[in-house]
N, CA, C, O and the ligand as a Tripos MOL2 file, in Angstrom:
@<TRIPOS>MOLECULE
protein
  309   307    78     0     0
PROTEIN
NO_CHARGES

@<TRIPOS>ATOM
      1 N          50.3190  -73.7420  -37.8430 N.3       1 MET1
      2 CA         49.4460  -73.2880  -38.8960 C.3       1 MET1
      3 C          49.0230  -71.8690  -38.6480 C.2       1 MET1
      4 O          48.7330  -71.1260  -39.5850 O.2       1 MET1
      5 N          48.9870  -71.5100  -37.4670 N.am      2 ARG2
      6 CA         48.4760  -70.0290  -37.2030 C.3       2 ARG2
      7 C          49.5000  -69.0260  -37.8030 C.2       2 ARG2
      8 O          49.1410  -67.9140  -38.1900 O.2       2 ARG2
      9 N          50.7700  -69.4480  -37.8670 N.am      3 GLN3
     10 CA         51.7330  -68.5440  -38.3640 C.3       3 GLN3
     11 C          51.7260  -68.3540  -39.9240 C.2       3 GLN3
     12 O          52.2260  -67.3600  -40.4500 O.2       3 GLN3
     13 N          51.1800  -69.2780  -40.5680 N.am      4 SER4
     14 CA         51.2500  -69.2420  -42.0840 C.3       4 SER4
     15 C          50.5020  -67.9880  -42.6120 C.2       4 SER4
     16 O          49.3700  -67.7080  -42.2190 O.2       4 SER4
     17 N          51.1430  -67.2880  -43.4670 N.am      5 PRO5
     18 CA         50.6010  -66.0430  -43.9470 C.3       5 PRO5
     19 C          49.1540  -66.1670  -44.6270 C.2       5 PRO5
     20 O          48.9130  -67.0620  -45.4370 O.2       5 PRO5
     21 N          48.3030  -65.3040  -44.2830 N.am      6 ARG6
     22 CA         46.9840  -65.3730  -44.7020 C.3       6 ARG6
     23 C          46.7000  -64.4610  -45.9480 C.2       6 ARG6
     24 O          47.3810  -63.4560  -46.1580 O.2       6 ARG6
     25 N          45.7360  -64.8230  -46.7130 N.am      7 CYS7
     26 CA         45.3350  -63.9290  -47.8210 C.3       7 CYS7
     27 C          44.7390  -62.5930  -47.2560 C.2       7 CYS7
     28 O          43.9370  -62.6280  -46.3220 O.2       7 CYS7
     29 N          45.1090  -61.5040  -47.7890 N.am      8 GLY8
     30 CA         44.6150  -60.2340  -47.3240 C.3       8 GLY8
     31 C          43.5860  -59.6060  -48.1850 C.2       8 GLY8
     32 O          43.2440  -58.4350  -48.0190 O.2       8 GLY8
     33 N          43.0800  -60.3840  -49.1180 N.am      9 ALA9
     34 CA         42.0780  -59.8440  -50.0760 C.3       9 ALA9
     35 C          40.8340  -59.3560  -49.3460 C.2       9 ALA9
     36 O          40.4710  -59.9630  -48.3390 O.2       9 ALA9
     37 N          40.1840  -58.3420  -49.7710 N.am     10 LYS10
     38 CA         38.9920  -57.8570  -49.1760 C.3      10 LYS10
     39 C          37.8150  -58.5680  -49.7690 C.2      10 LYS10
     40 O          37.6320  -58.5910  -50.9860 O.2      10 LYS10
     41 N          37.0320  -59.1390  -48.9240 N.am     11 THR11
     42 CA         35.8430  -59.9270  -49.3320 C.3      11 THR11
     43 C          34.5660  -58.9750  -49.5070 C.2      11 THR11
     44 O          34.6090  -57.7850  -49.1950 O.2      11 THR11
     45 N          33.5340  -59.5370  -49.9820 N.am     12 ARG12
     46 CA         32.4120  -58.6060  -50.2280 C.3      12 ARG12
     47 C          31.7520  -58.2130  -48.9030 C.2      12 ARG12
     48 O          31.0020  -57.2400  -48.8240 O.2      12 ARG12
     49 N          32.0670  -59.0320  -47.8270 N.am     13 LYS13
     50 CA         31.6020  -58.5650  -46.5110 C.3      13 LYS13
     51 C          32.4200  -57.4400  -45.9380 C.2      13 LYS13
     52 O          32.0130  -56.8030  -44.9660 O.2      13 LYS13
     53 N          33.6360  -57.1730  -46.5630 N.am     14 GLY14
     54 CA         34.5390  -56.1010  -46.0610 C.3      14 GLY14
     55 C          35.5720  -56.6900  -45.1090 C.2      14 GLY14
     56 O          36.4340  -55.9830  -44.5880 O.2      14 GLY14
     57 N          35.4770  -57.9050  -44.9080 N.am     15 THR15
     58 CA         36.5390  -58.5330  -43.9690 C.3      15 THR15
     59 C          37.6670  -59.0930  -44.8640 C.2      15 THR15
     60 O          37.6080  -59.0360  -46.0920 O.2      15 THR15
     61 N          38.6900  -59.6340  -44.1860 N.am     16 ARG16
     62 CA         39.8550  -60.1620  -45.0110 C.3      16 ARG16
     63 C          39.4970  -61.6800  -45.2930 C.2      16 ARG16
     64 O          38.7630  -62.3450  -44.5620 O.2      16 ARG16
     65 N          40.0810  -62.1230  -46.3970 N.am     17 CYS17
     66 CA         39.8580  -63.4260  -46.8620 C.3      17 CYS17
     67 C          40.1700  -64.5640  -45.8860 C.2      17 CYS17
     68 O          39.4000  -65.4920  -45.6400 O.2      17 CYS17
     69 N          41.3960  -64.3880  -45.3550 N.am     18 GLN18
     70 CA         41.9470  -65.3140  -44.2760 C.3      18 GLN18
     71 C          42.2490  -66.7470  -44.7700 C.2      18 GLN18
     72 O          42.6850  -67.5920  -43.9880 O.2      18 GLN18
     73 N          42.0230  -67.0040  -46.0260 N.am     19 ALA19
     74 CA         42.5530  -68.3310  -46.5780 C.3      19 ALA19
     75 C          44.0420  -68.2580  -46.5670 C.2      19 ALA19
     76 O          44.6440  -67.1950  -46.7180 O.2      19 ALA19
     77 N          44.6620  -69.4880  -46.3730 N.am     20 PRO20
     78 CA         46.1550  -69.4790  -46.4170 C.3      20 PRO20
     79 C          46.6660  -68.9660  -47.7770 C.2      20 PRO20
     80 O          46.1800  -69.3260  -48.8490 O.2      20 PRO20
     81 N          47.6740  -68.1040  -47.6480 N.am     21 ALA21
     82 CA         48.2600  -67.4780  -48.9020 C.3      21 ALA21
     83 C          49.2540  -68.4770  -49.5770 C.2      21 ALA21
     84 O          49.8230  -69.3210  -48.8840 O.2      21 ALA21
     85 N          49.4440  -68.4000  -50.7730 N.am     22 LEU22
     86 CA         50.3930  -69.2910  -51.4820 C.3      22 LEU22
     87 C          51.7350  -68.8730  -50.9940 C.2      22 LEU22
     88 O          51.9370  -67.7070  -50.6550 O.2      22 LEU22
     89 N          52.7060  -69.8350  -50.9460 N.am     23 SER23
     90 CA         54.0940  -69.5170  -50.5160 C.3      23 SER23
     91 C          54.6640  -68.3450  -51.4040 C.2      23 SER23
     92 O          54.5390  -68.3070  -52.6280 O.2      23 SER23
     93 N          55.2810  -67.4290  -50.6680 N.am     24 GLY24
     94 CA         55.8220  -66.2660  -51.3900 C.3      24 GLY24
     95 C          54.8820  -65.2780  -51.9100 C.2      24 GLY24
     96 O          55.2660  -64.3350  -52.6020 O.2      24 GLY24
     97 N          53.6770  -65.4640  -51.5990 N.am     25 LYS25
     98 CA         52.6420  -64.4870  -52.0940 C.3      25 LYS25
     99 C          51.7510  -64.0240  -50.9070 C.2      25 LYS25
    100 O          51.7360  -64.6400  -49.8410 O.2      25 LYS25
    101 N          51.0690  -62.9960  -51.1230 N.am     26 THR26
    102 CA         50.1810  -62.4590  -50.0210 C.3      26 THR26
    103 C          48.7560  -62.7310  -50.3300 C.2      26 THR26
    104 O          47.8550  -62.2460  -49.6450 O.2      26 THR26
    105 N          48.5260  -63.5410  -51.4050 N.am     27 ARG27
    106 CA         47.0890  -63.8030  -51.6770 C.3      27 ARG27
    107 C          46.8690  -65.3050  -51.9160 C.2      27 ARG27
    108 O          47.7750  -66.0300  -52.3270 O.2      27 ARG27
    109 N          45.6270  -65.7430  -51.6430 N.am     28 CYS28
    110 CA         45.3380  -67.2080  -51.7160 C.3      28 CYS28
    111 C          45.1180  -67.5730  -53.2050 C.2      28 CYS28
    112 O          45.2050  -66.7140  -54.0820 O.2      28 CYS28
    113 N          44.8420  -68.8160  -53.4570 N.am     29 ARG29
    114 CA         44.7560  -69.2530  -54.8100 C.3      29 ARG29
    115 C          43.4750  -68.6000  -55.5000 C.2      29 ARG29
    116 O          43.3960  -68.5070  -56.7250 O.2      29 ARG29
    117 N          42.5490  -68.1860  -54.6980 N.am     30 MET30
    118 CA         41.2720  -67.5820  -55.3130 C.3      30 MET30
    119 C          41.4830  -66.0960  -55.5890 C.2      30 MET30
    120 O          40.7420  -65.4750  -56.3520 O.2      30 MET30
    121 N          42.4860  -65.5590  -54.9640 N.am     31 HIS31
    122 CA         42.6370  -64.0370  -55.0870 C.3      31 HIS31
    123 C          43.8770  -63.6150  -55.7860 C.2      31 HIS31
    124 O          44.5530  -62.6940  -55.3250 O.2      31 HIS31
    125 N          44.2100  -64.2340  -56.8650 N.am     32 GLY32
    126 CA         45.3260  -63.7750  -57.6900 C.3      32 GLY32
    127 C          46.6230  -64.4000  -57.4500 C.2      32 GLY32
    128 O          47.6280  -63.9800  -58.0240 O.2      32 GLY32
    129 N          46.6590  -65.4230  -56.5990 N.am     33 GLY33
    130 CA         47.8620  -66.2080  -56.3130 C.3      33 GLY33
    131 C          48.1790  -67.1040  -57.5070 C.2      33 GLY33
    132 O          49.3500  -67.2250  -57.8660 O.2      33 GLY33
    133 N          47.2310  -67.7110  -58.1120 N.am     34 ALA34
    134 CA         47.3860  -68.7080  -59.2020 C.3      34 ALA34
    135 C          48.0500  -68.0300  -60.4170 C.2      34 ALA34
    136 O          47.7800  -66.8790  -60.7610 O.2      34 ALA34
    137 N          48.9000  -68.7940  -61.0160 N.am     35 THR35
    138 CA         49.5640  -68.1910  -62.2800 C.3      35 THR35
    139 C          48.5000  -68.0750  -63.3660 C.2      35 THR35
    140 O          47.6120  -68.9180  -63.4930 O.2      35 THR35
    141 N          48.6260  -66.9700  -64.1660 N.am     36 GLY36
    142 CA         47.7010  -66.8170  -65.2140 C.3      36 GLY36
    143 C          46.3870  -66.1520  -64.7700 C.2      36 GLY36
    144 O          45.4760  -65.9370  -65.5680 O.2      36 GLY36
    145 N          46.3230  -65.8260  -63.4390 N.am     37 SER37
    146 CA         45.1310  -65.1570  -63.0480 C.3      37 SER37
    147 C          45.4300  -63.6660  -62.9260 C.2      37 SER37
    148 O          46.5620  -63.2210  -63.1150 O.2      37 SER37
    149 N          44.4080  -62.9290  -62.6110 N.am     38 GLY38
    150 CA         44.6040  -61.4000  -62.5500 C.3      38 GLY38
    151 C          43.8990  -60.6870  -63.5490 C.2      38 GLY38
    152 O          43.4730  -61.2730  -64.5440 O.2      38 GLY38
    153 N          43.7290  -59.4050  -63.3620 N.am     39 ALA39
    154 CA         42.9050  -58.5910  -64.2780 C.3      39 ALA39
    155 C          43.6680  -58.4340  -65.5900 C.2      39 ALA39
    156 O          44.8990  -58.4560  -65.5890 O.2      39 ALA39
    157 N          42.9730  -58.2780  -66.6900 N.am     40 PRO40
    158 CA         43.5780  -57.8830  -67.9290 C.3      40 PRO40
    159 C          44.1210  -56.4570  -67.9650 C.2      40 PRO40
    160 O          43.7140  -55.6620  -67.1170 O.2      40 PRO40
    161 N          44.9530  -56.0970  -68.8280 N.am     41 ARG41
    162 CA         45.5020  -54.7190  -69.0740 C.3      41 ARG41
    163 C          44.3180  -53.8250  -69.1980 C.2      41 ARG41
    164 O          43.3420  -54.1720  -69.8630 O.2      41 ARG41
    165 N          44.3750  -52.7130  -68.5910 N.am     42 GLY42
    166 CA         43.4260  -51.6230  -68.7140 C.3      42 GLY42
    167 C          42.1510  -51.8450  -67.9560 C.2      42 GLY42
    168 O          41.2100  -51.0640  -68.1000 O.2      42 GLY42
    169 N          42.0790  -52.9460  -67.1010 N.am     43 ASN43
    170 CA         40.9330  -53.1250  -66.2550 C.3      43 ASN43
    171 C          40.7900  -51.9470  -65.2890 C.2      43 ASN43
    172 O          41.7660  -51.5370  -64.6610 O.2      43 ASN43
    173 N          39.6390  -51.4330  -65.1750 N.am     44 GLN44
    174 CA         39.4400  -50.2440  -64.2070 C.3      44 GLN44
    175 C          38.5320  -50.6710  -63.0800 C.2      44 GLN44
    176 O          37.9750  -49.7800  -62.4390 O.2      44 GLN44
    177 N          38.3380  -51.8310  -62.7930 N.am     45 ASN45
    178 CA         37.5060  -52.3020  -61.7320 C.3      45 ASN45
    179 C          37.8870  -51.7290  -60.3940 C.2      45 ASN45
    180 O          37.0190  -51.4540  -59.5650 O.2      45 ASN45
    181 N          39.1680  -51.5460  -60.1680 N.am     46 ALA46
    182 CA         39.6730  -51.1100  -58.8930 C.3      46 ALA46
    183 C          40.2900  -49.7080  -58.9500 C.2      46 ALA46
    184 O          41.0520  -49.3020  -58.0730 O.2      46 ALA46
    185 N          39.9370  -49.0030  -59.9940 N.am     47 LEU47
    186 CA         40.5060  -47.6840  -60.2320 C.3      47 LEU47
    187 C          39.9430  -46.7350  -59.2750 C.2      47 LEU47
    188 O          38.7170  -46.6280  -59.2540 O.2      47 LEU47
    189 N          40.6930  -45.9880  -58.4320 N.am     48 LYS48
    190 CA         40.2450  -45.0190  -57.5510 C.3      48 LYS48
    191 C          40.4610  -43.6420  -57.8970 C.2      48 LYS48
    192 O          39.5650  -42.8090  -57.7600 O.2      48 LYS48
    193 N          41.7210  -43.3260  -58.3860 N.am     49 HIS49
    194 CA         41.9810  -41.9430  -58.7770 C.3      49 HIS49
    195 C          42.8410  -41.8630  -60.0450 C.2      49 HIS49
    196 O          43.0600  -40.7840  -60.5960 O.2      49 HIS49
    197 N          43.3320  -43.0470  -60.5020 N.am     50 GLY50
    198 CA         44.1220  -43.0300  -61.6930 C.3      50 GLY50
    199 C          45.4630  -42.4640  -61.5050 C.2      50 GLY50
    200 O          46.1570  -42.2010  -62.4870 O.2      50 GLY50
    201 N          45.8870  -42.2530  -60.2630 N.am     51 LEU51
    202 CA         47.2400  -41.6700  -60.0010 C.3      51 LEU51
    203 C          48.4350  -42.6180  -60.3230 C.2      51 LEU51
    204 O          49.5750  -42.1800  -60.4790 O.2      51 LEU51
    205 N          48.1350  -43.8610  -60.4110 N.am     52 TYR52
    206 CA         49.1700  -44.8000  -60.5810 C.3      52 TYR52
    207 C          48.9680  -45.6710  -61.9240 C.2      52 TYR52
    208 O          49.6010  -46.7100  -62.1110 O.2      52 TYR52
    209 N          48.1440  -45.2180  -62.7320 N.am     53 THR53
    210 CA         47.9950  -45.8910  -64.0850 C.3      53 THR53
    211 C          49.2440  -45.6320  -64.8180 C.2      53 THR53
    212 O          49.9750  -44.6910  -64.5090 O.2      53 THR53
    213 N          49.5220  -46.4840  -65.8330 N.am     54 LYS54
    214 CA         50.7500  -46.4100  -66.5400 C.3      54 LYS54
    215 C          50.8620  -45.0520  -67.2760 C.2      54 LYS54
    216 O          51.9490  -44.4940  -67.4210 O.2      54 LYS54
    217 N          49.6870  -44.5390  -67.7380 N.am     55 GLU55
    218 CA         49.6260  -43.3190  -68.4240 C.3      55 GLU55
    219 C          50.0180  -42.1360  -67.4580 C.2      55 GLU55
    220 O          50.8260  -41.2780  -67.8120 O.2      55 GLU55
    221 N          49.4350  -42.1280  -66.2740 N.am     56 ALA56
    222 CA         49.7250  -41.0580  -65.3040 C.3      56 ALA56
    223 C          51.2460  -41.0990  -64.9550 C.2      56 ALA56
    224 O          51.9220  -40.0710  -64.9120 O.2      56 ALA56
    225 N          51.7180  -42.2700  -64.7240 N.am     57 LEU57
    226 CA         53.1590  -42.3610  -64.3590 C.3      57 LEU57
    227 C          54.0220  -41.7590  -65.4300 C.2      57 LEU57
    228 O          54.9260  -40.9630  -65.1760 O.2      57 LEU57
    229 N          53.7010  -42.1770  -66.6600 N.am     58 ALA58
    230 CA         54.5460  -41.7780  -67.8360 C.3      58 ALA58
    231 C          54.4270  -40.1990  -67.9590 C.2      58 ALA58
    232 O          55.4050  -39.4970  -68.2170 O.2      58 ALA58
    233 N          53.2370  -39.7310  -67.7670 N.am     59 GLN59
    234 CA         53.1150  -38.2320  -67.9050 C.3      59 GLN59
    235 C          53.9150  -37.4900  -66.7790 C.2      59 GLN59
    236 O          54.5250  -36.4580  -67.0590 O.2      59 GLN59
    237 N          53.9210  -37.9960  -65.5260 N.am     60 ARG60
    238 CA         54.8120  -37.3640  -64.5200 C.3      60 ARG60
    239 C          56.2240  -37.5080  -64.8220 C.2      60 ARG60
    240 O          57.0070  -36.5920  -64.5730 O.2      60 ARG60
    241 N          56.6110  -38.6430  -65.3630 N.am     61 LYS61
    242 CA         58.0360  -38.8320  -65.6440 C.3      61 LYS61
    243 C          58.4090  -37.7530  -66.7680 C.2      61 LYS61
    244 O          59.4730  -37.1360  -66.7120 O.2      61 LYS61
    245 N          57.5400  -37.5770  -67.7170 N.am     62 HIS62
    246 CA         57.8400  -36.6940  -68.8030 C.3      62 HIS62
    247 C          58.0110  -35.2820  -68.3390 C.2      62 HIS62
    248 O          58.8790  -34.5560  -68.8230 O.2      62 HIS62
    249 N          57.1330  -34.8640  -67.3400 N.am     63 VAL63
    250 CA         57.2060  -33.4750  -66.7250 C.3      63 VAL63
    251 C          58.4860  -33.3260  -66.0550 C.2      63 VAL63
    252 O          59.1250  -32.2830  -66.1960 O.2      63 VAL63
    253 N          58.9610  -34.3900  -65.2560 N.am     64 ARG64
    254 CA         60.1300  -34.4280  -64.5430 C.3      64 ARG64
    255 C          61.3750  -34.2140  -65.4410 C.2      64 ARG64
    256 O          62.3070  -33.4760  -65.1210 O.2      64 ARG64
    257 N          61.3110  -34.9220  -66.5890 N.am     65 ASP65
    258 CA         62.4400  -34.9190  -67.5850 C.3      65 ASP65
    259 C          62.5070  -33.5150  -68.1490 C.2      65 ASP65
    260 O          63.5830  -32.9380  -68.3040 O.2      65 ASP65
    261 N          61.3390  -32.9780  -68.4520 N.am     66 LEU66
    262 CA         61.3470  -31.5730  -69.0140 C.3      66 LEU66
    263 C          61.9170  -30.5600  -67.9720 C.2      66 LEU66
    264 O          62.7350  -29.7000  -68.3000 O.2      66 LEU66
    265 N          61.4700  -30.6960  -66.7670 N.am     67 LEU67
    266 CA         62.0220  -29.7230  -65.7430 C.3      67 LEU67
    267 C          63.5620  -29.9530  -65.6040 C.2      67 LEU67
    268 O          64.3130  -28.9840  -65.4940 O.2      67 LEU67
    269 N          63.9990  -31.1470  -65.6100 N.am     68 ARG68
    270 CA         65.4980  -31.3380  -65.4290 C.3      68 ARG68
    271 C          66.1950  -30.7720  -66.6150 C.2      68 ARG68
    272 O          67.1890  -30.0620  -66.4570 O.2      68 ARG68
    273 N          65.7050  -31.0630  -67.8470 N.am     69 LYS69
    274 CA         66.4000  -30.4410  -69.0580 C.3      69 LYS69
    275 C          66.4250  -28.9130  -68.9880 C.2      69 LYS69
    276 O          67.4150  -28.2530  -69.3020 O.2      69 LYS69
    277 N          65.2230  -28.3710  -68.5390 N.am     70 GLY70
    278 CA         65.2260  -26.8680  -68.3950 C.3      70 GLY70
    279 C          66.2820  -26.3480  -67.4560 C.2      70 GLY70
    280 O          66.9970  -25.3860  -67.7330 O.2      70 GLY70
    281 N          66.3460  -27.0300  -66.3320 N.am     71 LYS71
    282 CA         67.3790  -26.5880  -65.3080 C.3      71 LYS71
    283 C          68.7940  -26.6690  -65.9050 C.2      71 LYS71
    284 O          69.5970  -25.7480  -65.7540 O.2      71 LYS71
    285 N          69.0920  -27.8340  -66.6100 N.am     72 GLU72
    286 CA         70.3420  -28.0500  -67.1880 C.3      72 GLU72
    287 C          70.6770  -26.8790  -68.1710 C.2      72 GLU72
    288 O          71.7800  -26.3330  -68.1550 O.2      72 GLU72
    289 N          69.7010  -26.5300  -69.0030 N.am     73 LEU73
    290 CA         69.7890  -25.4910  -69.9210 C.3      73 LEU73
    291 C          70.1440  -24.2210  -69.2830 C.2      73 LEU73
    292 O          71.0430  -23.5310  -69.7640 O.2      73 LEU73
    293 N          69.4480  -23.8340  -68.1430 N.am     74 ILE74
    294 CA         69.6830  -22.6120  -67.5010 C.3      74 ILE74
    295 C          71.1420  -22.5830  -66.8100 C.2      74 ILE74
    296 O          71.7880  -21.5390  -66.7310 O.2      74 ILE74
    297 N          71.5540  -23.6880  -66.3710 N.am     75 GLU75
    298 CA         72.9100  -23.7630  -65.7610 C.3      75 GLU75
    299 C          73.9370  -23.5590  -66.8430 C.2      75 GLU75
    300 O          75.0080  -23.0230  -66.5560 O.2      75 GLU75
    301 N          73.6800  -23.9450  -68.0400 N.am     76 LYS76
    302 CA         74.7340  -23.8270  -69.1670 C.3      76 LYS76
    303 C          74.8140  -22.3710  -69.5970 C.2      76 LYS76
    304 O          75.7960  -21.9720  -70.2230 O.2      76 LYS76
    305 N          73.7920  -21.5580  -69.2730 N.am     77 MET77
    306 CA         73.7820  -20.1570  -69.7580 C.3      77 MET77
    307 C          74.6290  -19.2400  -68.8400 C.2      77 MET77
    308 O          74.7320  -18.0390  -69.0920 O.2      77 MET77
    309 ZN         41.9060  -65.0730  -50.5590 Zn       78 ZN78
@<TRIPOS>BOND
     1     1     2 1
     2     2     3 1
     3     3     4 2
     4     3     5 am
     5     5     6 1
     6     6     7 1
     7     7     8 2
     8     7     9 am
     9     9    10 1
    10    10    11 1
    11    11    12 2
    12    11    13 am
    13    13    14 1
    14    14    15 1
    15    15    16 2
    16    15    17 am
    17    17    18 1
    18    18    19 1
    19    19    20 2
    20    19    21 am
    21    21    22 1
    22    22    23 1
    23    23    24 2
    24    23    25 am
    25    25    26 1
    26    26    27 1
    27    27    28 2
    28    27    29 am
    29    29    30 1
    30    30    31 1
    31    31    32 2
    32    31    33 am
    33    33    34 1
    34    34    35 1
    35    35    36 2
    36    35    37 am
    37    37    38 1
    38    38    39 1
    39    39    40 2
    40    39    41 am
    41    41    42 1
    42    42    43 1
    43    43    44 2
    44    43    45 am
    45    45    46 1
    46    46    47 1
    47    47    48 2
    48    47    49 am
    49    49    50 1
    50    50    51 1
    51    51    52 2
    52    51    53 am
    53    53    54 1
    54    54    55 1
    55    55    56 2
    56    55    57 am
    57    57    58 1
    58    58    59 1
    59    59    60 2
    60    59    61 am
    61    61    62 1
    62    62    63 1
    63    63    64 2
    64    63    65 am
    65    65    66 1
    66    66    67 1
    67    67    68 2
    68    67    69 am
    69    69    70 1
    70    70    71 1
    71    71    72 2
    72    71    73 am
    73    73    74 1
    74    74    75 1
    75    75    76 2
    76    75    77 am
    77    77    78 1
    78    78    79 1
    79    79    80 2
    80    79    81 am
    81    81    82 1
    82    82    83 1
    83    83    84 2
    84    83    85 am
    85    85    86 1
    86    86    87 1
    87    87    88 2
    88    87    89 am
    89    89    90 1
    90    90    91 1
    91    91    92 2
    92    91    93 am
    93    93    94 1
    94    94    95 1
    95    95    96 2
    96    95    97 am
    97    97    98 1
    98    98    99 1
    99    99   100 2
   100    99   101 am
   101   101   102 1
   102   102   103 1
   103   103   104 2
   104   103   105 am
   105   105   106 1
   106   106   107 1
   107   107   108 2
   108   107   109 am
   109   109   110 1
   110   110   111 1
   111   111   112 2
   112   111   113 am
   113   113   114 1
   114   114   115 1
   115   115   116 2
   116   115   117 am
   117   117   118 1
   118   118   119 1
   119   119   120 2
   120   119   121 am
   121   121   122 1
   122   122   123 1
   123   123   124 2
   124   123   125 am
   125   125   126 1
   126   126   127 1
   127   127   128 2
   128   127   129 am
   129   129   130 1
   130   130   131 1
   131   131   132 2
   132   131   133 am
   133   133   134 1
   134   134   135 1
   135   135   136 2
   136   135   137 am
   137   137   138 1
   138   138   139 1
   139   139   140 2
   140   139   141 am
   141   141   142 1
   142   142   143 1
   143   143   144 2
   144   143   145 am
   145   145   146 1
   146   146   147 1
   147   147   148 2
   148   147   149 am
   149   149   150 1
   150   150   151 1
   151   151   152 2
   152   151   153 am
   153   153   154 1
   154   154   155 1
   155   155   156 2
   156   155   157 am
   157   157   158 1
   158   158   159 1
   159   159   160 2
   160   159   161 am
   161   161   162 1
   162   162   163 1
   163   163   164 2
   164   163   165 am
   165   165   166 1
   166   166   167 1
   167   167   168 2
   168   167   169 am
   169   169   170 1
   170   170   171 1
   171   171   172 2
   172   171   173 am
   173   173   174 1
   174   174   175 1
   175   175   176 2
   176   175   177 am
   177   177   178 1
   178   178   179 1
   179   179   180 2
   180   179   181 am
   181   181   182 1
   182   182   183 1
   183   183   184 2
   184   183   185 am
   185   185   186 1
   186   186   187 1
   187   187   188 2
   188   187   189 am
   189   189   190 1
   190   190   191 1
   191   191   192 2
   192   191   193 am
   193   193   194 1
   194   194   195 1
   195   195   196 2
   196   195   197 am
   197   197   198 1
   198   198   199 1
   199   199   200 2
   200   199   201 am
   201   201   202 1
   202   202   203 1
   203   203   204 2
   204   203   205 am
   205   205   206 1
   206   206   207 1
   207   207   208 2
   208   207   209 am
   209   209   210 1
   210   210   211 1
   211   211   212 2
   212   211   213 am
   213   213   214 1
   214   214   215 1
   215   215   216 2
   216   215   217 am
   217   217   218 1
   218   218   219 1
   219   219   220 2
   220   219   221 am
   221   221   222 1
   222   222   223 1
   223   223   224 2
   224   223   225 am
   225   225   226 1
   226   226   227 1
   227   227   228 2
   228   227   229 am
   229   229   230 1
   230   230   231 1
   231   231   232 2
   232   231   233 am
   233   233   234 1
   234   234   235 1
   235   235   236 2
   236   235   237 am
   237   237   238 1
   238   238   239 1
   239   239   240 2
   240   239   241 am
   241   241   242 1
   242   242   243 1
   243   243   244 2
   244   243   245 am
   245   245   246 1
   246   246   247 1
   247   247   248 2
   248   247   249 am
   249   249   250 1
   250   250   251 1
   251   251   252 2
   252   251   253 am
   253   253   254 1
   254   254   255 1
   255   255   256 2
   256   255   257 am
   257   257   258 1
   258   258   259 1
   259   259   260 2
   260   259   261 am
   261   261   262 1
   262   262   263 1
   263   263   264 2
   264   263   265 am
   265   265   266 1
   266   266   267 1
   267   267   268 2
   268   267   269 am
   269   269   270 1
   270   270   271 1
   271   271   272 2
   272   271   273 am
   273   273   274 1
   274   274   275 1
   275   275   276 2
   276   275   277 am
   277   277   278 1
   278   278   279 1
   279   279   280 2
   280   279   281 am
   281   281   282 1
   282   282   283 1
   283   283   284 2
   284   283   285 am
   285   285   286 1
   286   286   287 1
   287   287   288 2
   288   287   289 am
   289   289   290 1
   290   290   291 1
   291   291   292 2
   292   291   293 am
   293   293   294 1
   294   294   295 1
   295   295   296 2
   296   295   297 am
   297   297   298 1
   298   298   299 1
   299   299   300 2
   300   299   301 am
   301   301   302 1
   302   302   303 1
   303   303   304 2
   304   303   305 am
   305   305   306 1
   306   306   307 1
   307   307   308 2
@<TRIPOS>SUBSTRUCTURE
     1 MET1         2 RESIDUE 1 A MET
     2 ARG2         6 RESIDUE 1 A ARG
     3 GLN3        10 RESIDUE 1 A GLN
     4 SER4        14 RESIDUE 1 A SER
     5 PRO5        18 RESIDUE 1 A PRO
     6 ARG6        22 RESIDUE 1 A ARG
     7 CYS7        26 RESIDUE 1 A CYS
     8 GLY8        30 RESIDUE 1 A GLY
     9 ALA9        34 RESIDUE 1 A ALA
    10 LYS10       38 RESIDUE 1 A LYS
    11 THR11       42 RESIDUE 1 A THR
    12 ARG12       46 RESIDUE 1 A ARG
    13 LYS13       50 RESIDUE 1 A LYS
    14 GLY14       54 RESIDUE 1 A GLY
    15 THR15       58 RESIDUE 1 A THR
    16 ARG16       62 RESIDUE 1 A ARG
    17 CYS17       66 RESIDUE 1 A CYS
    18 GLN18       70 RESIDUE 1 A GLN
    19 ALA19       74 RESIDUE 1 A ALA
    20 PRO20       78 RESIDUE 1 A PRO
    21 ALA21       82 RESIDUE 1 A ALA
    22 LEU22       86 RESIDUE 1 A LEU
    23 SER23       90 RESIDUE 1 A SER
    24 GLY24       94 RESIDUE 1 A GLY
    25 LYS25       98 RESIDUE 1 A LYS
    26 THR26      102 RESIDUE 1 A THR
    27 ARG27      106 RESIDUE 1 A ARG
    28 CYS28      110 RESIDUE 1 A CYS
    29 ARG29      114 RESIDUE 1 A ARG
    30 MET30      118 RESIDUE 1 A MET
    31 HIS31      122 RESIDUE 1 A HIS
    32 GLY32      126 RESIDUE 1 A GLY
    33 GLY33      130 RESIDUE 1 A GLY
    34 ALA34      134 RESIDUE 1 A ALA
    35 THR35      138 RESIDUE 1 A THR
    36 GLY36      142 RESIDUE 1 A GLY
    37 SER37      146 RESIDUE 1 A SER
    38 GLY38      150 RESIDUE 1 A GLY
    39 ALA39      154 RESIDUE 1 A ALA
    40 PRO40      158 RESIDUE 1 A PRO
    41 ARG41      162 RESIDUE 1 A ARG
    42 GLY42      166 RESIDUE 1 A GLY
    43 ASN43      170 RESIDUE 1 A ASN
    44 GLN44      174 RESIDUE 1 A GLN
    45 ASN45      178 RESIDUE 1 A ASN
    46 ALA46      182 RESIDUE 1 A ALA
    47 LEU47      186 RESIDUE 1 A LEU
    48 LYS48      190 RESIDUE 1 A LYS
    49 HIS49      194 RESIDUE 1 A HIS
    50 GLY50      198 RESIDUE 1 A GLY
    51 LEU51      202 RESIDUE 1 A LEU
    52 TYR52      206 RESIDUE 1 A TYR
    53 THR53      210 RESIDUE 1 A THR
    54 LYS54      214 RESIDUE 1 A LYS
    55 GLU55      218 RESIDUE 1 A GLU
    56 ALA56      222 RESIDUE 1 A ALA
    57 LEU57      226 RESIDUE 1 A LEU
    58 ALA58      230 RESIDUE 1 A ALA
    59 GLN59      234 RESIDUE 1 A GLN
    60 ARG60      238 RESIDUE 1 A ARG
    61 LYS61      242 RESIDUE 1 A LYS
    62 HIS62      246 RESIDUE 1 A HIS
    63 VAL63      250 RESIDUE 1 A VAL
    64 ARG64      254 RESIDUE 1 A ARG
    65 ASP65      258 RESIDUE 1 A ASP
    66 LEU66      262 RESIDUE 1 A LEU
    67 LEU67      266 RESIDUE 1 A LEU
    68 ARG68      270 RESIDUE 1 A ARG
    69 LYS69      274 RESIDUE 1 A LYS
    70 GLY70      278 RESIDUE 1 A GLY
    71 LYS71      282 RESIDUE 1 A LYS
    72 GLU72      286 RESIDUE 1 A GLU
    73 LEU73      290 RESIDUE 1 A LEU
    74 ILE74      294 RESIDUE 1 A ILE
    75 GLU75      298 RESIDUE 1 A GLU
    76 LYS76      302 RESIDUE 1 A LYS
    77 MET77      306 RESIDUE 1 A MET
    78 ZN78       309 GROUP 0 **** ****
């Protein structure tokens, strides 16, 4: 039983949850393992810097695409 994966969710005490995680998951049934659980879209409860929000990722992808297209254009000239 000691080897069974434990839930790594951070508790309000700052420690790890330590409840047995669901099979194939890293969280227990109280911490997002159950189906249908989890935060709704756009939830900002755990937002730290917004670097990985869908909007920020899309923005960076757009910039990358623009840079690549610019390079291609220069190479054609
Ligand atoms: Zn847990």
